[in-house]
LOVEXBA-584884 format. One record per residue (C-alpha): residue number from 1; z negated, y, x negated. Coordinates in steps of 0.02 Angstrom, whole numbers. Each point is the difference from the previous one (the first is absolute). Layout:
BEGIN
NUM_Z_Y_X
...
% end
This chain:
BEGIN
1_5_16_16
2_29_150_-70
3_-136_128_-32
4_-36_98_154
5_60_186_-83
6_179_-82_12
7_-14_-83_165
8_51_113_154
9_-74_0_130
10_118_-131_98
11_-42_-113_-120
12_-174_24_9
13_-11_-55_181
14_92_-141_-23
15_-103_-49_-110
16_-136_24_116
17_99_-91_145
18_31_-157_-113
19_-182_6_-42
20_-40_22_197
21_95_-142_67
22_-70_-135_-152
23_-187_65_58
24_59_-47_173
25_107_-161_-16
26_-166_-71_-101
27_-121_58_134
28_85_-90_156
29_33_-166_-144
30_-214_15_-15
31_4_27_196
32_125_-130_30
33_-118_-156_-116
34_-124_7_87
35_40_-48_159
% end
């Protein structure tokens, strides 16, 4: 990943969206495995 100072706002937003998607997927996997 590039240093934040070289990233555009769109790139930062895309990184954050990807992180949120992974976190949501992991949460769904945990809840599915509990049932």
